[in-house]
C-alpha positions in Angstrom: -11.8 -38.5 79.7 -11.0 -35.6 81.9 -8.4 -35.9 84.5 -11.3 -35.8 87.1 -13.1 -38.4 85.6 -10.0 -40.7 85.4 -9.2 -40.2 89.0 -12.5 -40.9 90.2 -12.8 -44.2 88.1 -9.3 -45.3 89.3 -10.1 -44.6 92.8 -13.5 -46.2 92.5 -11.8 -49.5 91.2 -9.4 -49.5 93.5 -11.7 -49.1 96.6 -14.2 -51.7 95.0 -11.3 -54.4 94.3 -9.8 -53.8 97.9 -13.3 -54.4 99.5 -14.1 -57.6 97.6 -16.9 -55.7 95.7 -16.4 -57.3 92.5 -20.0 -56.3 90.9 -19.0 -52.8 91.4 -15.6 -53.2 90.0 -16.7 -55.1 87.0 -18.9 -52.6 86.2 -16.1 -50.2 85.4 -14.3 -52.7 83.2 -14.8 -53.2 79.3 -16.4 -56.5 78.4 -12.9 -57.1 76.5 -10.9 -55.6 79.6 -7.0 -57.5 80.2 -4.7 -57.1 82.8 -1.2 -58.2 81.7 1.5 -59.4 84.4 4.9 -59.6 83.5 6.6 -63.1 82.8 8.9 -62.0 85.8 6.3 -62.4 88.3 4.7 -65.6 89.8 1.3 -64.5 88.3 2.3 -64.0 84.9 -0.2 -63.7 82.1 -3.2 -62.1 80.9 -6.2 -62.1 82.7 -9.1 -61.2 80.6 -13.1 -60.1 80.3 -15.2 -58.9 83.0 -13.8 -61.2 85.8 -10.2 -60.8 84.5 -9.4 -58.5 87.6 -11.0 -60.7 90.1 -9.1 -63.8 88.7 -5.8 -61.7 88.9 -6.7 -60.3 92.5 -7.4 -63.9 93.8 -4.1 -65.5 92.0 -2.2 -62.5 93.9 -3.6 -63.1 97.1 -2.9 -66.7 97.0 0.6 -65.9 96.4 1.6 -63.2 98.9 -0.4 -61.7 101.9 -1.0 -58.2 101.0 -1.7 -55.8 104.1 -2.6 -52.6 101.9 -2.1 -50.8 98.6 -1.3 -47.2 98.7 -1.8 -44.8 95.7 0.9 -41.9 96.0 0.4 -40.2 92.8 -1.7 -40.5 89.6 -0.6 -39.2 86.3 -3.3 -38.8 83.5 -3.5 -38.7 80.0 -6.5 -38.3 77.8 -7.4 -42.0 77.7 -4.6 -43.3 80.4 -3.4 -43.0 83.3 -0.3 -44.4 85.4 -1.0 -44.9 89.2 2.3 -44.8 91.6 1.8 -47.6 94.0 3.4 -48.9 97.1 2.4 -52.7 98.3 2.8 -53.5 101.7 2.6 -57.3 102.9 1.3 -58.6 106.2 4.9 -59.4 107.4 6.2 -56.2 108.5 9.6 -57.3 107.9 9.1 -57.7 104.1 10.3 -54.7 102.1 7.1 -53.1 100.4 6.8 -53.6 96.8 7.0 -50.3 94.3 5.0 -50.4 91.3 3.2 -48.2 88.6 -0.1 -49.5 86.8 -0.7 -48.5 83.5 -4.4 -48.0 82.8 -6.3 -47.3 79.4 -9.5 -46.4 79.3 -12.5 -46.6 76.3 -15.9 -45.3 76.5 -15.6 -44.2 80.3 -14.4 -47.5 81.5 -11.1 -49.5 82.2 -10.1 -51.7 79.3 -6.4 -52.4 80.2 -4.0 -52.3 83.3 -0.2 -53.5 83.0 1.7 -53.5 86.2 5.3 -52.6 86.3 7.4 -53.6 89.3 10.3 -51.7 90.1 12.3 -54.8 91.4 10.3 -58.0 91.1 12.5 -59.7 93.6 10.5 -58.1 96.3 7.4 -59.6 95.4 9.2 -63.1 95.1 10.5 -62.8 98.5 6.9 -62.0 99.8 5.9 -65.1 97.8 8.4 -67.2 99.4 7.6 -65.9 102.8 4.1 -66.9 102.4 5.0 -70.3 101.1 7.2 -70.9 104.1 4.5 -69.8 106.6 2.0 -72.1 104.7 4.7 -75.1 104.9 5.3 -74.5 108.5 1.4 -74.7 109.4 
């Protein structure tokens, strides 16, 4: 894939997932797609298949209140990319999470995503804040 094709696919995938347009998002994934989350995070595990990204998205949104995901850079290879991201939480008092997501591509589709959080403690703090807010309600 060209760098332009990779950039377009990644941007379309983020836009579709962010809008909850899972039909469009799933069309950009291989049948054997998998997203791997680190054991250091509360959503640890592998999320596989055409609905894997949707399953992961639902899990993350159940754990933290994400207000936005901003991509500041995208480094592309022949069949891979690394997106540099900032995840902002609904509570502005919470420090944003800094992460990179490694993408792999096959046959013009995304077959794998591996997020790497710079400081997993930031995500855990956001999860604790959401849990605390839910307990108070």
